[in-house]
N, C-alpha and C positions, 0 to 999 in steps of 0.2 A: 521958256518953259521952266518951271521950278522943279527941282529934284525933290522927290518925296523922301523923307527920312523914315526908314523903316525901323520900328522898335524891334529889338531883338527879343524873341520869346523868352519868357522866364523859365529856366530849367531848374527843376527841383531835383537835387541829387540825394541819393540815399546815403545815409551814414554807413560807413564801413563797419562790419561786424567781424573783427579779427578772430573772435571766439567761434564764429560760425564756419570758418574755413577748416577743411580737413587738415589733420596734423601731417607734417612731412613724413613721407614714407619712401621705401624702395620700389614701390609698385611700378611707377613709370619706367624706371631703369629695367626692371624685370620684363616688362612688355617689349621694350626696345631690344633687350638681349635675346628674348625668345624670337622675335622677328629676324634678328640677325642670324641666330642659329638655324632657323628654318631655311633661310636662303643659302646659307653656308652649306647646309646639309644637302641641298639640291645639287650642289657642285661636288660634294665629297661622298657623303654616306647617308643612307636613309635613317640610320640610328641618330645621327646628329639632327636631322629634321624632326624626328619623333621627340627627342629631348627638348628641342627648341619649341615645339608645339606645347609640350607639357609646361615649360617655363613661361611661355606666352599666356596660356590659360590660367595658370596660378597667379601671375602678375595682374592680369586683367580682373580676375575674380576679387583679388585683394583690393585693387584700386576702386572698383565699383562698390565693394562692401564699405570701404572707408568713406566714400562720398556719400553713400546712402545713410550711414550712421551719423555723419555730420549734419546732413539734411534733416533727419529725424530729431536730432538733439536741438537744432535751431528752432524747428517748428514746435517742439515741446515747450521751449522757453517762452515762445510768443503767446501760447494759449493760456 
């Protein structure tokens, strides 16, 4: 019995668009810090949890805004 040689499918890879990526920011760090503060506050003080939630919300809002802005800019260039 002969073994069939399977051709590997051709994979077309997209060219990277470094200008389409969001700029580096502190937003991921703020999200992580906020989560840490919330859980630390559960063990220590509700004030720490409230502050952590505020830092988390600010970081998440900033991160989503940066990604959306980069997405809008990349689609504006394509049209």
